[in-house]
C-alpha atoms as one frame of an Amber mdcrd trajectory, in Angstrom:
protein
  -0.751   9.935 -35.953  -0.124  13.570 -36.892   3.108  15.358 -36.197   1.298
  17.563 -33.813   0.167  14.782 -31.662   3.556  13.005 -31.801   5.257  16.005
 -30.243   3.029  16.242 -27.269   4.519  15.313 -23.824   2.564  12.671 -21.872
   0.619  15.298 -19.851  -0.422  17.256 -22.883  -1.316  14.037 -24.646  -3.513
  12.833 -21.921  -5.271  16.180 -21.631  -5.731  16.323 -25.342  -7.396  12.948
 -25.323  -9.638  13.880 -22.370 -10.724  17.202 -23.778 -11.222  15.783 -27.246
 -13.578  13.361 -25.544 -15.423  16.180 -23.828 -15.711  18.125 -27.067 -17.554
  15.323 -28.696 -20.061  14.744 -25.970 -23.069  16.070 -27.874 -22.490  13.382
 -30.529 -21.763  10.785 -27.892 -24.866  11.715 -25.992 -27.078  10.850 -28.953
 -25.200   7.588 -29.495 -25.460   6.808 -25.894 -29.209   7.222 -25.875 -29.541
   4.866 -28.795 -26.999   2.287 -27.601 -27.394   2.439 -23.842 -28.790  -1.113
 -23.756 -25.763  -2.404 -25.538 -23.152  -0.927 -23.135 -20.156  -3.118 -22.769
 -18.911  -1.429 -19.590 -20.311  -2.385 -16.236 -19.778   0.493 -13.725 -18.404
  -0.813 -10.463 -20.317  -0.037  -7.324 -17.901   1.086  -4.514 -18.296   1.954
  -0.807 -15.599   4.580  -0.670 -17.955   6.950   1.167 -19.265   4.198   3.494
 -22.380   4.007   1.302 -22.855   2.281  -1.950 -22.291   4.482  -5.029 -21.444
   3.933  -8.672 -17.788   4.812  -9.015 -18.456   7.724 -11.323 -20.582   9.448
  -8.640 -17.844   9.484  -5.884 -16.402  13.020  -5.759 -12.727  11.824  -5.234
  -9.978  10.341  -7.451 -10.142   6.609  -7.055  -9.405   3.355  -8.900 -11.354
   0.113  -8.443 -10.504  -3.431  -9.495 -13.125  -6.132  -9.336 -12.160  -9.654
  -8.417 -12.600 -10.626 -12.074 -10.243  -7.764 -13.077  -7.602  -8.950 -10.627
  -7.953 -12.464 -11.934  -7.662 -11.471 -15.586  -4.409  -9.618 -14.944  -2.913
 -12.370 -12.818  -2.639 -10.016  -9.902  -2.180 -12.062  -6.776  -0.822  -9.670
  -4.159  -1.204  -5.969  -3.261   2.183  -4.978  -4.599   1.035  -5.775  -8.150
  -1.934  -3.399  -7.791   0.495  -0.513  -7.441   1.735  -1.027 -11.025  -1.638
  -0.034 -12.613  -2.854   3.006 -10.501  -1.671   6.501 -11.425   0.688   8.121
  -8.801   0.749   4.928  -6.708   3.952   3.147  -5.947   3.977   0.079  -3.687
   7.278  -1.240  -2.463   8.302  -3.940  -0.063  11.562  -3.234   1.738  10.989
  -3.310   5.449  13.782  -5.129   7.244  14.500  -7.320   4.260  11.009  -8.811
   4.608   9.030 -10.439   1.786   5.573  -9.938   3.306   5.558  -6.146   3.743
   3.745  -3.640   1.562   4.551   0.047   1.654   2.197   2.084  -0.493   3.135
   5.576  -1.574   0.260   7.714  -2.981   0.990  11.225  -4.312   4.321  11.401
  -2.532   3.210  10.149   0.913   3.905   6.741   2.436   5.919   4.872   5.016
   9.709   4.735   5.176   9.959   2.686   8.422   7.968  -0.075   9.804   8.548
  -0.060  13.554   5.759   0.205  16.088   6.201   3.944  16.704   5.766   4.808
  12.998   2.460   5.132  11.251   1.783   4.846   7.509   0.532   7.830   5.473
  -1.696   5.549   3.421  -4.257   3.562   5.341  -5.189   0.017   4.435  -8.632
  -1.538   5.308  -9.926  -5.061   4.870 -13.702  -5.289   5.069 -13.833  -1.925
   6.914 -11.133  -2.940   9.453  -7.994  -0.689   9.577  -4.660  -2.472   9.624
  -2.331  -0.689  12.006   0.687  -2.690  10.758   1.702  -3.441   7.210   4.379
  -6.064   7.983   3.458  -9.575   8.519  -0.115  -9.267   7.155  -1.812 -11.558
   4.677  -1.383  -9.797   1.234  -2.686 -12.798  -0.871  -5.637 -11.495  -2.809
  -7.867 -14.517  -2.614 -11.576 -14.336  -2.287 -11.683 -10.656  -3.313 -14.838
  -8.872  -4.335 -12.967  -5.638  -5.235 -10.080  -3.300  -4.303 -10.619   0.468
  -4.073  -7.653   2.816  -4.126  -8.658   6.282  -2.885  -6.190   9.046  -3.664
  -5.731  12.193  -1.532  -6.497  12.789   2.167  -9.365  10.820   3.505  -9.473
  12.141   7.039 -13.186  12.535   7.439 -14.417   9.018   6.800 -11.178   7.103
   7.304  -9.561   9.066  10.000  -5.912   9.255  10.991  -2.962   8.132   8.781
  -4.727   8.651   5.478  -3.071  11.937   4.320  -1.892  10.179   1.042  -5.008
   8.088   0.556  -6.666   4.806   1.528  -6.768   1.271   0.144  -9.953  -0.709
   0.727  -9.766  -4.494   0.241 -13.278  -5.987   0.192 -13.780  -9.762   0.306
 -16.735 -11.738  -0.994 -19.586 -12.157   1.435 -21.364 -15.528   1.654 -24.617
 -15.808  -0.314 -27.053 -18.417  -1.536 -25.077 -19.393  -4.613 -23.510 -22.898
  -4.428 -20.089 -22.687  -6.176 -16.631 -24.133  -5.698 -13.492 -22.874  -7.421
 -10.104 -24.424  -7.527  -6.918 -23.149  -9.089  -3.358 -24.365  -9.461  -0.259
 -22.665 -10.810   3.190 -23.910 -11.610   6.010 -21.962 -13.152   9.631 -21.121
 -13.304  11.528 -19.872 -10.350  10.000 -22.749  -8.336   6.452 -21.296  -8.464
   3.924 -23.658  -6.878   0.484 -22.145  -6.055  -2.845 -23.645  -5.219  -6.175
 -22.481  -3.755  -9.654 -23.575  -3.224 -12.772 -21.469  -2.588 -16.241 -22.725
  -1.775 -19.487 -20.873  -1.082 -22.417 -22.813   0.215 -25.925 -22.208   1.602
 -26.776 -24.099   4.762 -30.387 -22.735   4.758 -32.254 -19.750   3.449 -30.799
 -17.753   6.234 -27.364 -19.202   6.736 -24.432 -19.345   4.323 -20.693 -19.524
   4.417 -17.665 -19.354   2.255 -14.233 -20.582   2.790 -10.820 -20.359   1.015
  -7.419 -21.619   1.642  -4.178 -21.615  -0.304  -0.505 -22.217  -0.530   1.923
 -20.073  -2.458   5.564 -20.773  -2.974   8.265 -19.004  -5.026  11.944 -19.789
  -5.288  14.797 -17.464  -4.620  16.983 -15.258  -6.814  20.349 -15.981  -5.190
  22.160 -17.993  -2.586  23.693 -17.372   0.865  27.131 -18.255  -0.314  28.687
 -18.533   3.249  25.723 -20.401   4.668  25.592 -23.828   2.892  22.911 -25.037
   5.446  20.626 -22.032   5.004  17.028 -23.130   4.997  15.992 -20.865   2.247
  17.570 -19.076  -0.728  17.670 -15.280  -0.990  14.166 -14.111  -1.921  12.556
 -17.460  -1.538   9.192 -17.472   0.330   6.162 -19.673   0.980   2.948 -19.089
   2.665  -0.195 -20.754   3.821  -3.355 -18.649   4.126  -7.024 -19.153   4.825
 -10.278 -17.356   5.544 -13.745 -18.422   6.510 -16.773 -16.186   6.597 -20.298
 -17.005   7.911 -23.465 -14.864   7.160 -26.571 -15.344   9.023 -29.814 -13.435
   8.239 -31.311 -13.359  11.806 -34.390 -11.638  10.464 -35.492  -9.573   7.449
 -33.769  -6.593   9.042 -30.738  -8.065  10.831 -27.705  -9.524   9.110 -24.602
 -10.867  10.825 -21.242 -11.760   9.170 -18.458 -13.424  11.142 -15.008 -13.769
   9.521 -11.782 -15.321  10.687  -8.479 -15.383   8.764  -4.874 -16.413   9.265
  -1.642 -16.727   7.381   1.781 -18.272   8.134   4.794 -17.584   5.904   8.562
 -17.882   5.986  11.494 -17.687   3.573  14.798 -16.088   2.826  15.449 -12.484
   3.281  14.698  -9.974   0.392  17.611  -9.494  -2.028  19.829  -6.586  -1.103
  23.471  -5.471  -1.303  25.745  -2.899   0.255  28.020  -0.404  -1.462  31.121
   0.277   0.589  33.927   1.527  -1.752  31.658   4.495  -2.789  32.015   5.898
   0.737  35.786   5.704   1.491  35.362   7.917   4.616  32.597   5.551   5.960
  33.009   3.250   8.970  32.832   0.007   6.853  35.608   1.155   4.537  37.723
   2.326   7.461  37.251  -1.068   9.071  38.880  -2.664   6.027  35.737  -3.915
   4.227  35.406  -3.526   0.417  32.685  -4.172  -2.178  34.696  -7.287  -3.169
  33.874  -8.902   0.113  30.109  -8.770  -0.607  29.079 -10.800  -3.650  29.662
 -10.214  -7.349  25.953 -10.934  -7.963  23.854  -8.522  -5.864  21.210 -11.205
  -5.608  23.500 -13.446  -3.733  24.272 -12.702  -0.039  27.653 -13.111   1.798
  26.447 -13.076   5.391  27.758 -15.679   7.776  25.051 -15.055  10.381  22.215
 -17.497  10.145  19.867 -15.226  12.233  19.758 -12.731   9.309  19.088 -15.215
   6.563  15.478 -16.083   7.314  12.202 -14.187   7.698   8.811 -15.249   8.896
   5.388 -13.675   9.388   2.123 -14.800  10.994  -1.138 -12.944  11.295  -4.683
 -13.826  12.361  -7.870 -12.023  13.083 -11.586 -12.189  13.599 -14.360  -9.692
  12.898 -18.024  -9.388  13.393 -20.158  -7.121  11.208 -23.829  -6.607  12.014
 -26.243  -4.622   9.909 -29.718  -3.644  11.086 -32.419  -1.902   9.104 -34.352
   0.209  11.563 -36.848   1.119   8.827 -36.673   1.561   5.019 -34.880   4.810
   5.452 -32.503   4.281   8.430 -29.969   1.517   9.266 -27.057   0.785  11.455
 -23.822  -1.025  11.047 -21.536  -2.396  13.676 -17.916  -3.665  13.010 -15.819
  -5.304  15.654 -12.368  -6.733  14.925  -9.420  -8.163  16.785  -6.176  -8.904
  15.021  -2.626 -10.037  15.885   0.500 -10.094  13.731   4.175 -10.961  14.312
   7.276 -11.110  12.182  10.985 -12.081  12.333  13.343 -10.364   9.907  16.479
  -8.292   9.868  19.528  -7.482   7.704  23.268  -8.028   7.813  23.907  -4.354
   6.784  27.558  -4.883   5.899  26.689  -7.685   3.488  29.902  -9.516   4.189
  31.015 -12.534   6.234  32.495 -10.182   8.838  30.251  -9.892  11.970  30.082
  -5.986  11.956  26.608  -4.661  11.533  23.879  -7.268  12.145  20.276  -6.493
  13.039  18.034  -9.516  13.471  14.707  -8.180  14.487  11.277  -9.312  15.789
   8.029  -7.459  16.020   4.502  -8.018  17.429   1.206  -6.107  17.222  -2.227
  -6.664  18.641  -5.138  -4.416  17.796  -8.839  -4.120  18.639 -11.264  -1.834
  16.836 -15.019  -1.018  17.077 -17.002   1.094  14.729 -20.704   1.893  14.878
 -22.461   3.709  11.946 -25.914   5.116  11.425 -27.010   5.768   7.874 -30.201
   7.204   6.573 -32.269   9.175   4.102 -34.253  12.321   4.782 -35.866  13.393
   1.507 -33.153  14.539  -0.778 -30.535  14.245   2.049 -28.662  11.130   2.987
 -26.061  10.794   5.721 -23.643   8.429   7.458 -22.435   9.144  11.028 -20.716
   7.116  13.568 -18.264   6.571  16.457 -14.865   4.706  16.248 -12.459   3.230
  18.757  -9.095   1.679  18.127  -6.421   0.275  20.441  -3.098  -1.180  19.467
  -0.177  -2.562  21.516   3.073  -3.647  19.912   6.800  -4.071  20.225  10.050
  -4.386  18.294  13.177  -6.196  19.555  16.810  -6.436  18.470  18.466  -8.467
  21.113  22.138  -7.702  22.025  22.916 -11.402  22.004  22.308 -11.449  18.261
  22.466  -7.842  16.978  25.740  -6.040  16.491  26.926  -2.544  15.610  30.591
  -1.968  14.539  31.331  -5.522  15.791  29.961  -4.859  19.309  26.607  -5.879
  20.829  23.587  -3.464  20.292  19.980  -3.550  21.158  16.640  -2.026  20.421
  13.596  -2.317  22.548  10.602  -0.348  21.393   7.102  -0.570  22.861   3.911
   1.469  22.263   0.230   1.555  23.047  -2.099   3.688  20.976  -5.705   4.456
  21.625  -7.790   6.468  19.213 -11.329   7.667  19.497 -13.402   9.468  16.902
 -16.846  10.646  15.965 -17.807  11.582  12.407 -20.670  12.605  10.110 -20.895
  12.938   6.308 -23.999  14.414   4.684 -25.017  14.418   1.050 -27.807  16.557
  -0.565 -29.281  16.171  -4.005 -29.859  19.872  -4.892 -31.257  18.794  -8.207
 -31.411  15.562 -10.117 -27.971  16.387 -11.582 -26.244  18.295  -8.763 -25.107
  16.720  -5.493 -23.450  18.639  -2.608 -21.768  16.738   0.277 -19.625  17.484
   3.264 -18.405  15.972   6.458 -16.438  16.472   9.717 -14.578  14.167  12.016
 -13.171  14.754  15.453 -10.372  12.466  16.741  -8.503  12.135  19.996  -5.302
  10.077  20.045  -3.200   8.861  22.968   0.095   7.170  22.725   2.463   5.855
  25.468   5.839   4.449  24.362   9.055   3.278  25.901  12.560   2.497  24.558
  15.813   0.944  25.656  18.712   1.239  23.226  21.533   1.251  25.907  21.404
  -0.542  29.171  23.450   2.013  31.152  20.696   4.551  30.379  17.794   2.079
  30.917  14.245   2.337  29.773  12.900   5.789  28.808   9.141   6.347  29.016
   7.065   8.998  27.281   3.289   9.796  26.407   1.385  12.328  24.573  -2.133
  13.183  23.521  -3.483  14.817  20.301  -6.790  15.902  18.979  -7.671  16.845
  15.429 -10.642  18.007  13.361 -10.810  16.869   9.755 -13.409  18.083   7.257
 -14.348  18.024   3.538 -16.719  19.826   1.100 -17.540  18.401  -2.317 -19.920
  18.813  -5.181 -20.525  16.746  -8.262 -22.669  17.435 -11.332 -23.942  14.976
 -13.883 -24.207  16.171 -17.546 -26.862  14.997 -19.970 -24.276  12.656 -21.590
 -23.561  10.891 -18.288 -20.222  12.626 -17.688 -19.715  13.655 -14.048 -17.794
  16.714 -12.860 -16.651  16.939  -9.298 -14.795  19.377  -7.072 -13.673  18.758
  -3.529 -11.761  20.196  -0.676 -10.672  17.596   1.853  -8.294  17.436   4.838
  -6.679  14.702   6.803  -3.789  14.090   9.226  -1.160  11.664  10.164  -0.737
  10.949  13.841   2.200  12.284  15.793   5.026   9.788  16.255   7.825   8.893
  18.662  11.284   8.379  17.272  11.581   4.856  15.666  15.372   4.417  16.316
  16.360   6.713  19.280  20.084   5.890  19.186  20.729   9.597  19.905  20.193
   8.679  23.569  23.590   6.965  23.517  25.242  10.115  22.278  23.595  12.138
  24.979  24.901   9.654  27.650  28.519  10.102  26.456  27.958  13.793  26.088
  26.965  14.002  29.791  30.096  12.164  31.017  29.760   8.595  29.842  30.985
   5.643  31.948  33.220   7.967  33.982  30.044   9.531  35.426  27.665   6.656
  34.593  24.944   7.283  37.169  24.971  11.094  36.639  25.024  10.701  32.926
  22.138   8.239  32.823  20.113  10.456  35.155  20.736  13.476  32.984  19.508
  11.609  29.938  16.347  10.433  31.605  15.675  13.866  33.099  16.070  15.648
  29.708  13.972  12.840  28.064  14.435  13.643  24.348  12.288  10.648  23.471
   9.420  12.868  22.452   6.638  12.545  19.878   6.150  14.869  16.976   3.127
  17.102  16.125   0.375  15.805  13.813   1.027  16.142  10.148  -1.905  17.907
   8.546  -2.987  17.992   4.859  -5.561  19.842   2.764  -6.352  18.781  -0.791
  -8.020  20.830  -3.547  -9.161  18.673  -6.400 -11.370  18.766  -9.418 -11.977
  16.292 -12.243 -14.307  14.436 -14.683 -15.369  10.850 -14.676 -17.943   8.779
 -16.443 -19.008   6.591 -19.272 -19.024   8.779 -22.277 -20.267   6.215 -24.713
 -21.303   2.565 -24.612 -17.614   1.633 -25.181 -15.490   4.303 -23.499 -15.179
   5.404 -19.896 -12.659   7.631 -18.323 -11.579   9.661 -15.327  -9.519  12.711
 -15.103  -8.381  14.481 -11.985  -6.356  17.602 -11.131  -5.083  18.038  -7.545
  -3.069  20.338  -5.285  -2.316  19.061  -1.830  -0.582  21.104   0.855   1.073
  19.417   3.891   2.124  21.099   7.136   4.579  19.912   9.854   5.971  17.200
   7.624   9.189  15.770   9.233  12.195  14.989   6.967  15.536  13.664   7.905
  17.845  14.969   5.204  21.481  14.135   4.834  23.618  16.531   2.858  27.257
  16.200   1.574  29.815  18.525   3.094  33.610  18.678   2.987  33.684  16.792
   6.269  31.405  14.048   5.071  27.625  14.233   5.823  25.409  16.441   7.878
  22.018  15.286   9.189  19.261  17.803   9.201  15.967  17.015  10.974  13.527
  19.413   9.349   9.874  20.097   9.789   8.674  21.521   6.457   5.704  22.304
   4.318   5.144  20.331   1.145   2.941  20.878  -1.905   2.018  18.052  -4.298
   0.303  18.872  -7.444  -0.506  16.850 -10.496  -2.909  15.149 -12.938  -4.252
  11.606 -13.216  -5.987   9.943 -16.070  -7.622   6.437 -16.466  -9.637   4.966
 -19.185 -11.281   1.810 -20.594 -11.923   1.649 -24.329 -13.730  -1.242 -26.090
 -12.148  -0.655 -29.579 -14.200  -3.514 -30.910 -16.285  -6.315 -29.425 -13.110
  -8.293 -29.054 -10.398  -5.718 -28.424 -10.266  -3.797 -25.117  -7.692  -1.149
 -24.006  -7.202  -0.113 -20.396  -4.744   2.717 -19.582  -3.621   4.936 -16.730
  -1.430   7.932 -16.452  -0.118  10.109 -13.640   2.093  13.064 -13.331   3.068
  14.835 -10.137   5.294  17.690  -9.156   6.328  17.751  -5.518   7.745  20.931
  -4.019   9.242  20.684  -0.540  10.045  23.817   1.439  13.686  24.849   1.576
  14.956  25.204   5.104  18.356  26.254   6.302  19.672  25.945   2.831  18.455
  22.359   2.486  15.967  21.409  -0.260  14.377  17.976   0.282  12.575  15.908
  -2.241   9.785  13.340  -1.651  11.286   9.900  -1.433  10.153   6.848  -3.366
   7.887   9.081  -5.449   8.156   8.845  -9.264   7.215  12.036 -11.206   5.532
   9.909 -14.044   3.510   6.760 -13.762   1.753   5.001 -16.560   0.358   1.675
 -17.690  -1.464   0.270 -20.716  -3.207  -3.065 -20.971  -4.662  -4.231 -24.268
  -6.632  -7.470 -24.331  -8.103  -9.350 -27.296 -10.614 -12.276 -27.262 -11.406
 -14.476 -30.152 -13.346 -17.580 -30.788 -12.154 -20.865 -32.406 -14.138 -22.991
 -34.856 -14.826 -25.584 -32.092 -16.579 -22.944 -29.924 -13.619 -22.409 -27.572
 -12.480 -18.979 -26.552  -8.887 -17.579 -26.401  -8.209 -14.462 -24.485  -4.900
 -12.688 -24.804  -3.743  -9.849 -22.504  -0.683  -7.688 -22.244   0.055  -5.411
 -19.174   2.827  -2.831 -19.470   3.658  -0.651 -16.337   6.065   2.222 -16.128
   7.450   4.001 -13.028   9.775   6.937 -13.499  13.026   7.289 -11.600  12.838
   8.446  -7.955  15.038   8.900  -4.862  15.370   6.419  -1.963  15.720   9.216
   0.563  14.534  12.878   0.785  17.652  14.122  -0.976  18.296  14.638  -4.799
  22.045  15.309  -4.316  23.720  13.020  -6.871  26.686  12.668  -4.411  24.311
  10.728  -2.074  23.962   8.037  -4.772  20.395   7.086  -3.813  18.637   7.707
  -7.203  16.502   4.740  -8.254  16.276   4.187 -11.954  13.008   4.065 -13.824
  11.561   0.773 -14.881   9.147  -0.803 -17.278   7.645  -4.188 -16.556   5.668
  -6.301 -18.980   3.264  -9.208 -18.212   1.255 -11.386 -20.555  -1.601 -13.874
 -20.127  -3.008 -16.220 -22.836  -6.083 -18.087 -21.655  -7.974 -20.944 -23.345
 -11.558 -21.799 -22.338 -13.311 -24.749 -24.102 -16.905 -24.424 -25.237 -19.407
 -25.214 -22.493 -16.654 -26.213 -20.086 -16.218 -25.279 -16.483 -12.516 -24.830
 -16.595  -9.795 -22.812 -18.414  -6.079 -22.950 -18.601  -3.665 -19.997 -19.094
  -0.057 -19.486 -20.099   1.359 -16.538 -18.248   4.462 -14.441 -18.101   5.420
 -11.902 -15.419   8.151  -9.315 -15.882   8.934 -11.189 -19.113  12.006  -9.080
 -19.993  13.448  -9.660 -16.512  13.619  -5.935 -15.578  15.706  -5.847 -12.362
  15.259  -2.740 -10.340  15.794  -1.296  -6.794  12.990  -1.012  -4.247  14.899
   1.362  -2.063  18.290   3.023  -1.485  19.506   4.347   1.788  22.835   6.161
   2.357  23.803   5.948   6.114  26.910   7.913   5.682  28.880   4.634   6.460
  27.550   2.704   3.407  24.723   2.625   0.897  22.147  -0.057   1.395  20.539
  -1.096  -1.817  17.297  -3.086  -1.417  16.578  -5.067  -4.583  13.128  -5.886
  -5.892  12.054  -9.510  -5.471  10.339  -9.107  -8.905  11.910 -11.223 -11.637
  10.761 -12.904 -14.821   8.516 -15.827 -14.383   6.675 -18.071 -16.847   4.170
 -20.767 -16.036   0.762 -22.385 -16.466  -2.430 -21.659 -14.456  -5.540 -23.862
 -14.259  -8.824 -22.893 -12.936 -12.183 -24.754 -12.627 -15.575 -23.867 -11.298
 -18.123 -26.355  -9.964
């Protein structure tokens, strides 16, 4: 490599590679014409725009993983996907739970999990929106593909997609008779097994079914709970899904799906820093770091209620597709889902019963979507109506939960109803130029209630919103197959009620407290500060290139600038007296670049890579300058794989996956005195697979996080202590066996 290239920073290096590729397109075009039939790259067909398109033709930045890609990388849950997508960071820190997934795309995500909060990145399974991201089934079994859409997706995906959307698409039943089994054993008590079968009952009826069990041991012990059922970080889960497809006629297809999961284990690893805040309540109560544990992966709690977590979810869906004629068709999706979890933390991390928050949550949702798609000459369209209802609750019971050694409680309930109508139209102006646009109108209603203090009682509140989202896009295909696109798209995140309205207690005492209990309680209820926020809105300007430049090289390059309005931030700043809390409503601009590529260096050697850079500028307000939390400035991954044959006809495939996430902040403040900076990390996985000649099985030796990189998932400074949520990711080595019949 020349000196000039060596001195380039990662952004310049990626751009140099991209534009060097563009500069050579005339030569590549000639080669492509000759070698088209020998192309090693199979372009993935996606449904990001609710119609089937080759991924290169979709005018947004997106990544797609086929089920085979996930399998070859050893990816078994959604958190691992976040290690290989630019400007995506997926953490799991909600209430110490092991089954949560919190995706952050381009600086937008979810920092709380209670029923009154909504994610900024929406997650869909087979077209069904998941309102809650705690307690769901994140085992990626029976997967056709995963699509990660970056940037606001308000027109086709509606509310709560200002950062992006993640589509998980499972395999539909077909006529192929196949059964697959897999088993995995490894260090850290790994025991995993699954079975999948697809069978045709008749020419018109087929089904598939999968079930599995996944267990992983813990990283530490509950040192003061010798009878604890699980270790710290230990978890196990059963999961299953059945899908039935019936071709009622040549024009009507019905797919019924049911799934369920049941998991439990020990709380996620975490620790508490006390000595660092000598003015904090824990330190003033006589607690010290020495009373936690020397190993942050152990836990010193003496409260059994905060040592275990559990999650359950189940759902059914019915999808009906009807071809009205060769040019028009309809699609109907009905779904009903339920989820529940038990979790919680002992925030002081000591044997003293000071701050304990055992928690339970439930959610039930129903959704209906009706689509009409069609072609009118050079014009195609998708339009539809959507309805969503969710009811849920969170509970911290005063008989179990404690604050400062005394009983505390949290009761939170909410019902949400959302209605929408949308249309998206595409027009092929020429064979090479396509123009598209869309609009969506949404009405949201929320009614919520809370009780955090019995003398005040239950406070009720409700609010309605409406929003129009729109997008305009164009993409042009050059002679060499490269696609240029430009898009302007909007989205919004639904307004939200406060998740933890403990300020009501302060208002009670400010109005006279127990000396004037009835009057104080009446004043709090009359003022009713339990109010919802305005919608957060976003507009994204983006352009990029994507496509297969030669028979052995494909790439995508995106430049984006996203502007957010009415974005709420709770920012704590250090003062001489301690900490001041600032509840700010600000504007934010996120801009950056993303690059992905696949390069078949030889017939045997393949190189996948991704790179993301993002600069987030949050408006300064009242002298306070926030930062986007849990958002690394740089993200990158590289995955070389090499396949070679043995003399006996067997095949050996080796793969290395290296992922990098830059340092970030656990809260919206970069003040080093807050001590919430999260260090950067690099994780490395390997997989060596052996497949005998003409056999129906293969066996793999795998290693995950082989250098045992330990890192923080989140850091939160409460002013009384610093809560450090550790990742449950640790080194693991094992053997995986797969067979197909």
